[in-house]
C-alpha positions in Angstrom: 75.5 197.5 232.8 73.3 200.1 234.6 74.8 202.5 237.1 74.6 201.4 240.8 75.6 202.8 244.1 78.0 200.6 246.0 80.0 200.4 249.2 83.6 201.3 248.9 86.3 201.1 251.6 90.0 201.8 251.0 92.0 201.3 254.2 94.2 198.9 256.2 91.9 196.6 258.0 94.4 196.4 260.9 93.3 199.9 261.7 89.8 200.1 260.2 87.1 198.1 262.1 84.5 198.5 259.4 86.8 197.0 256.8 87.7 194.1 259.1 84.0 193.6 259.9 83.1 193.4 256.2 85.9 191.1 255.2 87.3 189.3 258.2 90.7 189.8 256.5 93.5 191.4 258.5 96.2 193.4 256.7 98.6 196.2 257.7 98.5 198.0 254.4 95.6 199.7 252.5 93.6 197.6 250.1 90.3 198.1 248.1 87.0 196.6 249.2 83.9 196.9 247.0 80.4 195.6 247.6 77.8 195.7 244.8 74.4 194.0 245.1 75.6 191.7 247.9 78.9 190.7 246.1 82.0 191.5 248.0 85.3 191.9 246.1 88.8 192.7 247.2 91.7 194.1 245.2 94.9 192.9 246.9 98.6 193.2 246.3 100.6 190.3 245.0 102.0 189.9 248.5 98.5 189.4 250.0 96.4 187.9 247.3 96.9 184.2 248.1 96.3 184.8 251.8 93.2 186.8 250.9 91.8 184.1 248.8 92.2 181.7 251.7 91.0 183.9 254.6 88.8 186.7 253.4 85.0 186.4 253.8 84.3 187.7 250.3 83.2 186.2 247.0 86.0 187.6 244.8 89.6 188.5 245.3 91.3 190.2 242.4 95.0 191.3 241.7 95.6 195.0 242.3 98.7 194.8 240.0 96.6 193.8 237.0 94.2 196.7 237.4 97.0 199.1 238.0 98.8 198.0 234.9 95.7 198.4 232.8 95.1 201.9 234.3 98.7 202.9 233.5 98.5 201.7 229.9 95.2 203.6 229.5 96.8 206.8 230.7 94.6 206.9 233.8 97.5 207.0 236.3 98.5 204.6 239.1 97.6 204.2 242.7 94.6 203.4 244.8 92.2 205.9 243.3 93.1 205.0 239.7 92.7 201.3 240.4 89.4 201.8 242.3 87.9 204.0 239.5 88.8 201.4 236.9 87.2 198.6 239.0 84.1 200.8 239.5 83.7 201.4 235.8 84.1 197.7 235.1 81.3 197.0 237.5 79.0 199.7 236.2 79.3 201.8 239.4 79.2 205.6 239.2 78.4 206.3 242.9 79.8 204.9 246.1 79.0 205.1 249.8 82.1 205.4 252.0 82.7 205.6 255.8 82.9 209.0 257.4 86.7 208.5 257.9 87.4 207.8 254.2 90.5 209.7 253.2 89.7 213.1 251.7 92.5 213.0 249.1 91.1 209.7 247.8 87.6 211.0 247.7 88.7 214.1 245.8 90.7 212.0 243.3 87.7 209.7 242.7 85.3 212.7 242.2 87.8 214.1 239.7 87.4 210.8 237.8 83.7 211.1 237.7 82.7 209.0 240.7 80.1 210.3 243.1 81.3 209.8 246.7 78.9 210.0 249.6 80.1 209.6 253.2 77.8 207.8 255.6 78.0 208.8 259.3 78.7 206.2 262.0 77.6 203.5 262.5 78.6 202.7 258.9 77.5 199.1 259.4 74.5 199.3 261.7 74.6 195.6 262.3 77.9 196.1 264.2 75.9 197.7 267.0 73.9 194.5 267.6 76.2 191.7 268.5 75.8 188.1 267.4 76.1 185.2 269.9 79.6 184.6 268.4 80.6 188.2 269.0 79.3 188.2 272.6 81.3 185.0 273.2 84.4 186.7 271.9 83.9 189.7 274.1 83.2 187.5 277.1 86.4 185.6 276.5 88.2 189.0 276.4 86.6 190.0 279.6 87.7 186.8 281.3 91.3 187.6 280.4 90.8 191.2 281.5 89.5 190.0 284.9 92.6 187.9 285.2 94.8 190.9 284.5 92.9 193.0 287.0 93.5 190.3 289.6 97.3 190.5 288.9 97.2 194.2 289.4 95.2 194.2 292.6 97.2 191.2 293.8 100.4 193.3 293.5 98.8 196.1 295.5 97.7 193.7 298.2 101.2 192.2 298.4 102.9 195.6 298.5 104.4 197.1 301.6 104.3 200.7 302.6 107.4 202.8 303.2 107.0 206.4 303.9 103.6 206.4 302.2 105.0 204.8 299.0 104.2 201.2 297.9 107.0 198.7 297.4 107.0 195.2 296.2 109.9 192.8 296.6 112.1 195.6 297.7 111.4 197.9 294.7 109.0 200.8 294.3 105.7 199.8 292.9 105.0 202.3 290.2 102.1 202.7 287.8 104.5 201.7 285.0 105.5 198.5 286.8 101.8 197.5 287.4 101.0 198.2 283.7 103.9 195.9 282.7 102.5 193.1 284.9 99.1 193.6 283.2 100.6 193.7 279.7 102.7 190.6 280.3 99.8 188.6 281.7 97.6 189.5 278.7 100.2 188.9 276.1 100.8 185.4 277.4 97.0 184.9 276.6 97.2 186.5 273.1 95.8 189.8 274.1 97.3 193.2 273.6 97.0 195.9 276.3 97.5 199.5 275.1 97.0 202.7 277.1 96.1 200.8 280.2 95.3 203.1 283.1 96.9 202.7 286.6 96.4 206.2 287.9 96.8 207.1 291.6 95.9 210.1 293.6 95.4 213.4 291.7 96.3 211.6 288.5 93.0 209.7 288.8 91.0 212.9 288.5 91.8 213.0 284.8 89.8 210.1 283.4 92.3 209.4 280.5 95.5 209.9 282.5 97.3 206.6 282.1 99.3 207.1 285.3 103.0 207.4 286.1 105.4 207.3 289.0 105.3 205.6 292.4 101.9 204.5 293.8 101.0 205.7 297.3 99.1 204.2 300.2 95.7 205.5 301.4 94.8 207.1 298.0 92.5 206.0 295.2 94.0 204.1 292.4 92.0 203.7 289.2 92.8 200.6 287.2 91.2 200.5 283.7 92.2 197.6 281.4 90.8 197.3 277.9 92.8 194.7 275.9 92.1 193.5 272.3 92.3 189.8 271.3 95.0 189.1 268.8 92.8 186.3 267.4 89.3 187.8 267.2 90.1 191.6 267.4 87.3 192.0 270.1 88.0 194.0 273.3 87.4 193.6 276.9 87.0 196.6 279.2 87.0 196.7 283.0 87.6 199.4 285.6 88.0 199.1 289.4 89.1 201.7 291.9 91.0 200.5 295.0 93.0 201.9 297.9 96.0 200.2 299.4 95.5 201.0 303.1 92.7 203.2 304.4 90.4 205.4 302.4 89.3 208.7 303.7 85.7 209.2 304.7 85.2 211.5 301.7 86.6 208.9 299.3 84.4 206.2 300.9 81.3 208.3 300.3 82.4 209.1 296.8 82.9 205.4 296.1 79.5 204.5 297.5 77.9 207.1 295.3 79.6 205.8 292.1 78.6 202.2 293.0 75.0 203.3 293.6 75.0 205.2 290.3 76.2 202.1 288.4 73.4 200.1 290.0 71.0 202.8 288.9 72.2 202.6 285.3 72.2 198.8 285.3 68.6 198.7 286.5 67.5 201.2 283.8 69.1 199.6 280.8 66.8 197.6 278.5 65.8 197.4 274.9 63.9 200.5 273.8 65.3 202.8 276.5 67.0 206.0 275.3 70.7 206.3 276.3 70.3 210.0 277.4 67.6 208.8 279.8 69.9 206.4 281.5 72.7 209.0 281.6 70.3 211.6 283.1 69.4 209.1 285.9 73.0 208.7 286.8 73.6 212.5 286.7 70.5 213.1 288.8 71.6 210.6 291.5 75.0 212.3 291.8 73.4 215.8 292.0 70.9 214.6 294.6 73.8 213.4 296.8 75.6 216.7 296.5 78.2 215.7 293.9 78.2 218.7 291.6 79.8 218.8 288.1 81.5 221.8 286.6 84.7 223.7 286.1 86.6 224.8 289.1 89.8 226.8 288.8 90.0 225.8 285.1 89.6 222.1 285.7 86.5 220.0 285.3 85.3 218.0 288.3 82.4 215.8 289.2 80.8 213.5 286.5 81.9 214.9 283.1 82.0 211.9 280.8 79.4 209.5 279.4 77.9 206.6 281.4 78.9 204.1 278.8 79.7 203.2 275.2 79.5 200.3 272.8 82.2 197.7 272.9 83.4 195.3 270.2 86.0 195.6 267.4 86.7 199.1 268.7 87.0 200.1 272.3 84.6 203.0 271.8 81.8 202.4 269.2 78.1 203.2 268.9 75.8 203.3 270.7 76.7 205.4 273.7 75.0 206.0 277.0 75.4 209.8 277.2 73.7 213.0 276.1 74.0 211.9 272.5 70.6 210.4 271.2 70.7 206.6 271.0 67.9 204.0 271.4 69.2 200.9 273.1 68.5 197.6 271.3 68.7 194.0 272.4 72.1 192.7 271.5 74.0 196.0 272.2 77.1 195.3 274.2 77.8 198.4 276.4 80.1 199.5 279.2 78.5 201.0 282.3 81.1 203.2 283.9 80.0 206.2 286.0 82.7 208.1 287.8 83.4 211.1 290.1 86.6 213.1 290.1 87.5 215.7 292.7 91.0 217.0 293.2 91.9 216.7 296.8 89.8 213.6 297.3 90.6 211.5 294.2 88.9 209.8 291.3 86.5 206.9 291.4 85.3 204.9 288.4 83.6 201.5 288.2 83.1 199.8 284.9 81.3 196.6 283.9 80.1 195.4 280.5 76.5 194.3 279.7 74.5 192.8 276.9 71.1 194.6 276.5 68.1 192.3 276.5 64.3 193.0 276.0 63.8 192.7 279.8 67.0 194.5 281.0 70.6 193.6 280.7 73.1 190.8 281.5 76.3 191.7 283.2 79.2 189.9 281.5 81.6 190.8 284.3 82.1 188.7 287.4 85.0 190.6 289.1 84.0 191.8 292.6 83.9 195.5 293.7 85.7 196.6 296.8 87.5 199.7 297.8 90.3 198.8 300.3 92.9 196.1 299.7 
């Protein structure tokens, strides 16, 4: 059989979106996936092989144990690399293309066994960046659940009372942790998992990835960023709103208005064929024109210092991005649009929707309203 280059992934699909995308088979432990000339094959453990034959979107499912025993008898060793090398020889494959996150130790072991291993940078499967109608439906379903969770969080803020500047609900302090538990519970009942949810008030909101902790306070910005994953489909939702329980300062109201205008600017600019950096530059220019500078002050970044958006799907952050990184937008991309401004002493503001890129513009999949004070 002539030598051929093939696609090889060795990972746990529970943690590797490329492997799940290729196989639609979910497993917590590493297994071997090989694609040669359009034929997809899995090597699965005895624990998983029956389930794999029923569920995996591949043509062939083979027993890992048989190949490992053959490798052991031939003096080739045991383990993932030995088994993968034996399968590759059987299929006449001497060179494989692997994802950029392929384990270095496995790559070295395969090379020592005579296999040429080439890493392909992201996106490994370029088709993942252009969503099918089924994928858009899965993301839309996730967003509907996310909007419901946002309503739970904001509903708690609305119902809260203020005592000494601190929010209380039903006689107990309303903390970031308590609101995050409400969000997680609502989503879990709908078969969604919420991890690293952000409910960050006051100065905490000036760090975009600060998840938030401690009592929430009145008259300060509270950033709520919810990005759950469906247990059934593995697709994510992603939604951010910034609200104030009570009265926002004039500076915060102006900052909020600037972020909302910047998001509208980005939404108007997005369409197939447009460069991501062009959209990002328009947002940055709008902020600069309104006097919102970005830079390091006293050792801390302030202003607008993250991207305008990112791809959304099986991963919360995936290509393409709307940022300084080169990327040409295509019809079918699903992207977040989330400009933000962060100034210690005033607070952080971020607004995030999710859109599908079209030839003529984009379609916003989010219906949740935008308002500052609750």
